[in-house]
N, C-alpha and C positions, 0 to 999 in steps of 0.2 A: 498602802498607807502613812502609816512611821515614817515612809522615806520622806515619800511628798511634804509632811509637815515639819520633818525637819530645812528640807529645804526651804521651804517659806523663811524658816523661821532666821536662816543664817544667813539669806540673800543679799539684805542689804549690809551685810559687813563686807560681802563679795562684792558685791556693784562698788560699793567704796575704793576696793581695794582694785579694783579695775583700774577705775576713774584717775584716783591716784598715779598708780603706776604707767597709764599708759597717756595720760594728760587727755583724754578724755575720749581717745578712739584706741578699741583693741579688735582683737581677730579670736573669736569663739571656735574651739573645736566640738564637735560634740558624739563622742566615741560611738553611741549607741546606732545613732540613724545616719554615719557619716557626711555627714554636713561641716563644710565651714561657711561660720558668715563673717562681713566685717562689717561691723555698725558702729557709728556715732553717735556716744550720748549725748543727745542736744538738749538737753537741759541738766542745772546744777541743783537741783532736787530731789528727794528719793521718790521711790512710789512705793505710796501703804498700801498694804495687799490688810484686805479685812477680811476673816473666815464666818465672823456674826452679824447679819442684819440690823442687830441695835446697833451695833457701834457704826457702821457705815450711816445708818439713818441721821444718827447724833451730828457724823461728820457731815453729810448733805442739807441738813438745816442748818449746821456754821456758815457753810457757804451760801447757803439761798439768803442768809442775813444781810451778807456782807454785798449782795448784787453782782454776787457771780453766776454765769451760765453755764451749765452742766450738758455735757455730750456725752454720749452713752454706744458703746460697740459690745455687745452680747456676742460669745462666741462659745464653744467647745470647745475650746484648745486648738491643739496640732494647729498650728496658727502659720501663715504664707505671706507671702508678699500682699495677697489679694487683703485681708483679716488687717494689716500693717496700713494700706493704704485707708481704707475707713478711718484707723486710729489717726494719720494725719491730715484728716478731712475735720476729725472733730477738732483737732489741735489748733486750726485754721481759724473755726465756728465758734469754739466756745473757748472761755477761759478754764474750766475745768473738765477733763477727759477722765472717764472712768468704764474702767475696760471688766468681763466677767467671764471667767473661765465654770462652764459645766456642763459638763453631758449628761443633758437631759435623759433620763430614760422612758419619760413619756412619750415622748414620743417619735419612739423607734416599734411600728408594728411589728418589726422581725427582732428577739432576744439574739440571733448568732449575732444580727449586726449590730447592737447595741455592745455586745461581746467582743469585736473587733475593731469596733470605734478607737482610731489612732490616738494614741497620750502621750506628749512630751511636755509634760509640767514643766520639767528644769528648762529647758530649752524656751519654752512661751514666757516665763516671766521673767528671764534675760529680753527677750526680745522686745517685749512689753514695754521694760524698765530704760532700756537704752532707747524705744522711739518717745519718750519724754509722755508716756500714761502716767498720770497720777494718782490714778486709785484702780487699786484692781479686785474684784470682789470674787473669793476664792471658796465658796461653801462647798458644804459635802450634802451628801445628799437629806437625811434630817432637817438640815437649816431650810431647807426649799419645801421637802413633803416632809412634817412632820408627823402626820399617821394618816389613816390612811380616807378621809373624809378631805383631808387636804388637794388628795388627786383628782375630785368627783367631782368638779364642777363642769357646765357643759358650754360651750358657746356658740349661738346663732351664727354661723357663715353664710348660711345660703348657697347660693350656687357655686362659689365658690371652692365650696368640700365638695362638691360631688364631681370636677372635672381634673385629669391630669393626675397629677401629686393626690390629691384627693380621691381620685378613683381607685389609683394601684397603692396606696398606705393609706387604708381606711383605721380613721384616729389620728394620724402622724398632726394634723394639725391644731386639731385637741389638744394634746400634746406640747406642741407649740403656741399656745397663746396660754394654757398653763401656766406655764414658765415663762412667758413674756409678764404677763400680766403684773404674776408674782416679783418680777425684775424691776420693772418698772414702778409699782409703788412703791421698793425699797429705793430706789434710783433716783426717782422724779427730775427725770432729765426734760431740759429743753429741745434736746435735740436728739434724736436715734440712727444712726448710722447703721446701715446695712446695705449689701452688695446684691446687686443686676441677676447676680447668675439664677439665686432665688429668687427669681422676680414673683413666681406667683404665692411664696411665703410671706414675700414682700407689702402684695397687697393682701393676703389674710390678715398681716399687722397695722395695715391701714383700715380695716374693718376691724377690728380690736380696740385701736384705738379711739373710732367713732363709740364704740357699746361703752370704753370708760369712762368719756365726756372727759377725757384731759388734754391738756394745751401740750402736745408733745409734737413738735414739725420731724416727719418723717423723712430723713435724706437717705435715694437710693444713688449708690455710688458705681459709676461702670464695674466690669464684667474687666479682671485684671487674666491676662492668659501667658501661657507659656513661649517658648521658642516656635513651638512647634502650632501653635492656637488650643492648645487642651486650656478648656479655662482649670483657674488654676483650685484646685480643692484640697480639703482636709483629706479627702479619700485617696487622692491622688498618691499617698504614701503606701495604699496597698499594694502598690500594680510597681515591677519593676522595670529600671530604661526603658526597653524593648516596647513593653504594654504602655507604656506612657507616650511614644511616641504613635505607637499604633491606635490608642486612644483618640488623638488627633484628629479622625476622622471624622467623629460626629460632630463637629466643626467643622470640617470642610465639604459634609451633606449637607448643610443648615446655611452653609458662605455659595455651594451650588444654587440651591434652589433658590434663593434672592437675583441671585446674580440671573438666574434662568426665568426669573417669571413673566417677561413680557415676553417668555419664547411657547411658553406651556400653561396650561392650568396645574392647580396646585397638586390635586389629585396623581395627575402624572407622574409629576417633578417627587411627589410622598411615593407610592407606589417605587421610582425607582431607586431612591436612594434607603428603603426599606433593605430592597431585597439583595443591591451592594452590602449593605450594612450587615445583615446575614450571610451572607458569600463568607464576609471577613471576618466572621466568628462572634458579631454580635447579637446578644438579643434586643431586639428593641421594643419597649413595653408602650409608646406611644410618638408618634413625631405628630405636632399640630401645628395649625397656623389660627392667629384670634386676633380681636381687637385689643391694641395695647392696655386700654384708659379700665378695663371691665373684664377681660378674656373670654369674650363671647370666641367660643370656638366659631371659625368664618370655611365654606367650602370651596374658595378663593381667593385671589386676591384683590383686594378693594385699593385703588391708589388715592383714592380721596380719604384714607384712613393712617393712621396712625397703626402699626402692624405688628406682632412678632411671634418670631418660628420658637417654639420649644421642643426638646428631646429628652427621652431619657431612656437608657439602655443601659442591660450588663453588659460589660468585658468581663469574663469566666465567672466570680461571682463577686462581681464589685460596681456597684451599679452606679451609673453616673447621668449624670443630667446638665444639659448648656441651653441658652438660646439666644436670637439673633435681633435683633432688631431692624423692623424694612419702617423705616418714616415716609408719609407719602411728601 
């Protein structure tokens, strides 16, 4: 923790030095992750890091008084190009872009999964700063959850909490709503940017916004994929190079179902895909077809409606999710 706070305190000086020495362009090496990134500092200001909600709230109030719109990109860190695409969308949409990094303990129904979640805070800060993020909220756990009572609120999510991720990760969406409600109250954004990869979560947050009765526009951005087709995800950091190639079979399975939907019914295509994935080392939790607008599960294709295929599976001990839209 001391290492992280030290990095936060010196990062402005580091960014300024890099910008000065390179004229705005820099190649950054991250020793521990064996990654090389070429980034261009695409704005002339500094990203301000806030550790405390009260300080950020004061800044947001000044922003609102000036009439500037605020875009918000909440993350749990371990950033990748998918996160950065949300940031860029916010930069194009709003005058001020706020990102947050907080690995939320209340949304993990598996303590070991929480413990193993990738943490790359130094790299994340540099990526956000070099891609034009204006404000980063980087709270400690006590700042979000000061006491046990602050973890206890329940949200009426209805049907969404009984299927797919809600079924296989009990309590997960309650934890998501708990932290997102707190973040929305602190940041007070005009626009909230989230990725399609977590499609059910997007639907849950849409419900949360309704429950909160706040004027926030949810913007769902497309999935970004690696060259193999694997959906970009922070959890991919837990896979070695050969496993990342292997994991692309999830997307291939969905693409095959979509391609062959006029030849066979969904149940037949689903059963074949699950068997093939199992034979290739995956443990499939679910593979379902649903209506896009409300996630009501379907037993077969209906070309008159927009649909979505959704899958969750383990490759060894790493849980992966993906989805694919089927538009009418």
